[in-house]
N, C-alpha and C positions, 0 to 999 in steps of 0.2 A: 066268717067272723075272725077277727084277729085280736089277741090280747098281748100287749107288750108290758112286761113288768121290769121297771128300772130301779136298781139299788144304787144309790150314791151315798155310801156310808163310810165314814172314816174308821179304819181298823188299824191305825198306826200304833196304838198302845199308849198314846200320850193323852193329854188333857181332853182332846176332842173325840176320843175313842167312842164309837157308837153313835155319834151325832151325824146327821145328814138327812137324806130324804128317801122315801120309797114312793114310786109313782106307778099306777096301774092305768093303762090306756086301753079302753075297750072300743072297738069299731066294728059295725056290722057291714055286710056287703052293699047296703044302700047308702053308706057314708055317714050314718048316725054314729055319734061317738060320745063317750063320757071319759073324763080323766079324773082319777082320784089321786090326790097328792097329800102325803103325810110327811111333815118335816120335824126334825128335832133341832130346836134352837136352844135358847136359854130357858131354864126351868120355868121362869115366870111367863114365858110366851107359850108354853104348852097347854093352851086352852082351845076349845072348839072354835073360837072365832079368830084364831091366829094360826099356829102351826098345825093344828089338827082339823082344820076346816074341811079337808077332803073327806072326812068321815061322813059328812052329810050327803055325799054323792054315791056312797056304796050301794044303797038300794037301787038307784037308777042304773048303775053299772050291771048289777046282778039281773035286773029286769031286761036290759038290753041283750045280755048274753043268753038269757032264757028264751026270749022271743026269737033270737037268731037260731038257736038250737031247734025250736019248734018248727021253723021254716026249713030245716035241714041244711043250713049253711055249714060248710066245712069249718073245722076248728083249727086255728093256727095260734101257737103260743111261742113267745120269744122272751128270754130272760137276759137282761143286760146288767152287768155289774161294772159300774164306772169306778175308776180309781179316783180317790179324793186326796 
């Protein structure tokens, strides 16, 4: 099982500081996968049906990781911090 966490967040200290996205991709050894994406756009877009819609997939990602662990799959984790 592999989990890749990607941070693409602006930390420039200017107007867009803290905006960006966080993505967590979970894939088991059988090729089943779930991608959870949370984005920070304009404040009026920060609702569960736009920028926060990835929150609906969190339980699927947890279940996929749990089942892979029960099967004894090796755990691999990667953190990617992208410059914005």
